[in-house]
N, C-alpha and C positions, 0 to 999 in steps of 0.2 A: 790393262786397263784406259786409256786414252779411249781404245776403243768402244771398249766395251760402254762408257760415257756419248762416248758420240751418238753410240746405237739406244741408248736410252735413247738420248736429246729427240733423234729421228720419229723415234714413238710415241712420245709428250709430244712434238710437232703432230704427226700425222693424227693421234685422238683429239688433238685441242679441232685438228682442220674436220673430222670427221665428228663429233660435238658442236662445230662452227654452224656446217654445213648443216647437221639434222635440225637445231633452235630457227635457222635462217628458211628451212623444207615450216614447220610449223607455224613458224609468224607467217608464211604466204598463205599457211590452211585456215587464218585465225581471221588473216585479214579476207578471204574471198567468204568465209562466212559472215562476217562484218557487211560485208556487201552486200551478201544473199542479204542480209535481213531486214538492211537498209529496201529494198527490194521491194522485201516482201512485203512491210509496210507501205513503203508507198503503191504498193498495189493494195492492200486493202485501202487504202487513204479512196482511192481510185475508185474504191467497189461501193464504197460508202454511200460515196458522192454517184453515186448512179443508183444505190439500194433505194435514197431515198429522194430522191428527183427521177425518177421513172417515170418514161416518157408515158404521159395520160390525159385524157379530154374527158369533161364534163359532159353528163350524159342529157338527155331533157327532162329529167328527173332530179338533174342538180347532181345526180353521184357521182364520181370519180370511176371511170373504166382506164385500165394499165392497158398501155400496148400489148401485142401478144409478144410473147417470150416465154421461153423455156422452165416449167414447171417447181423446178428449183429456184429463182430469182428471187429473190425476197425482193418486194417492191411496196416500198413505202412513199410515207410523203416528206415536206419538208418536215410539215406540222407533229410530225412521229419522233422529226428528227433532232426537235427538243427537249421530252420527254426521254428518250436516246440519252443525247449524252447529258441529261439533267441526271439520272439514274450513273453513270460513269462515274462524275466527279463526285455526286453521296463517295458513292462507292472511296475513287482515288482519296478524296477530303475530310470526308468526314461530313457533322452540321446536317442542317434539314435544310431541304431541300423542295421551294415550292417553283411548280412550272407558269405564269402569265395565260389568264384569257388569252384568249387567241384576237382575240380583237381588238383595239386599241389597246395593247401593248408595248407605245413607245418605243419599239426599239428593243423590249426588252426581253427575251425570253423563261428568265430563269430568276428569283428571287435565293439566292445562297446565305440562309442565318449558318454562322461560325463565329462560337466561342462569342458572343455577345455581339457580333457585329456586322452587317450586311454588306454582301457583294452582291453587283447585277451581273447577268450574264446575256448574253446574247450570242444566239448560235447561227452559220450558212451553209448552206449547204452548196458552194461554187468550184467550179472548173477552174474557173481563171483564180487569181491571185488579188487576198485584197487587199482594196487602199484604202485611205486611214479615213474614210468617209462613213463605217458603219463605227471605229474609234474615237472620233468627235461625238457621235448621238450617244453611244455606251455613256463617255463622256458628264455629256451634258446632264441625264437620269443622272450618274450613278453623284455629284452634286446635289442635286435637285432633293435626290433620295437623303440627302447627309452620309450613303452610307464607306465603305470603311475601301471598296476596290471593283473593279472588277474584271470577266475576261471579255473577251473574244474570240470565239469557237466557234473552226472552218474545219472543209475536207480537205479545201488544199495547202494553199503557201500566206504570204506576206507580204507587199510592195516593201521596199525600203526603203519608201516615205512612208506606211504602216506604220511597218516599225517604229523609222524616229521621233515620231509623230507618237505611239502606244508610251514609247519609256520615259517624253518627258511629260506622259500625264498617269504613269505608274499604274497602268492597264496593263492585263497579264494578256496576253496571244498562247493559245492554244493549235498549232497548227496541223493539217491533218496526219503526219506522221506521229506528235506528241501522241494527238488522240488514239490515232491505233493503241499505240503505246498504254497507256493508260487505260482504253477496252484488254488486251489482253494480259495485261494484271488486274481487273475487275472479275472478269478467268477465271484464274488464277485462288480468287478472295471468294468462290464460291459465289457470283454474284449471278448464273445462270440457276434456276432452279430447274428440281427432276426433273420436272417435265419437257426441260430444254425451252425453254421463256428465258428470256432478257427481266429478272426481275424487278 
């Protein structure tokens, strides 16, 4: 009888060891997927930075000429990034969004009307982390317009000083990874039309 109990305990111990090992392997797979997901998001944020700030020059007729590159690359300007972001924010948060005129926008790229409140947005196609200056410009405009709040959105990240400053002023910061996350969510919500163009 004692031998049978000992054998049962050994079998339970071995079974527990296998179950624990299997769970550790599953946890490792999940961790690798999360890591790859974050790498993908960072790569996509970098791609947005390149897409909307593709090397270009102005020709003699004041037209934009993009540098040579693959025909599969999307080549757009930072001004087109404003519309791109506005559509994503509208899809994510709802409400109505209007991009501001290209000149004399005083650092405001879109107005977001949500629940009878005004929010102002500033977008930046940057490769370097954004510092506090755009936050100060946005906050000044929020106060001047009597807006409820605002967003600073970039393809890159934010310095710690910028994060601290924005927190003091209640300005929402959306970095490249979060923007890509919103973009992917908007794709799931059929923000793309059947012809493949961004709605």
